[in-house]
Steps between C-alpha positions, in 0.01 A plus 500: 500500500336692219668807359395791285647518147765736636602247769338641814347247742120494485345485848288189546128554464439278802744488791512552873541854629876486554574350159270750330654803670856387432416420136356847440801660666732296276295594193540869577870460572540333161302781337743763626795299366322464165444876474877552527607223264660571167574866567833682477656665804400850392140392437468370856581854618230676297256675732128439480375849423577841635500586786550137609854368513383137533692253281492125448843470662375706793194276533718188524712668767190620684349152505826359638460749785130418544576126517771567760280730703193279529655156527826571680431811707129468578437125496836366619589800717846537345685829528639528147615808310333613178600284205655786302633704791379738766469785247256296289252351750220448244733371228380731223819706461729377223876471533693558176704180546209271595332316217219251469713195580602639839150629580337172389752303705419701812126469435517124437711459813236679706224291343689179584569615857135594547390156380737337749372711788135417442536138381404342832285784630125506533302771324381590850854561632569867562771753439545839660489835329754751623545870457239686297315184401438400861234768530284306253493178703386409845697288743388188314762563229441413138432147379702326232171473308469881500864538396464263204176665385670839533797375295264384223340846503839672499620301200170539314508878544862531393450257212239746373769768513739262325242442224483871428876549515562204269241626252674838498837335435419266213125480457470156664166459675308234685588222739 
């Protein structure tokens, strides 16, 4: 597998659909981790720009929740609580005692569990949206293909936020 100079996996230029989608999802997961690397605890809590309270630590927590929601709740139909508690359903709120190691551990655990749940599934297999999200889907559910594409979009969007936050913290840009 080829990697970028910073160690992220480069998606193959030619691959089947499943391999391509999973490679791009892994690339974006690695990008989020890269944006948080080498920073001190207080830097990970620096907000993007007023009035936003978005932080790199909050983004890691949020993506742990997003991974759990789409792969465990929607695709696998599991009834699991929010990763960081009922009072933090989107994961963005920071707890004074929680640092990057704990947040990264929770996120990586959700990534690993998601991989397990979809390993033997077809991209055409479906999950079911519940609650508010159910209004956006018909009775056909949502395909694993749609979920993976959505996850790539979710990471790409938030990695753009992470780029701006990281630049504000220490001037690092790119990647």
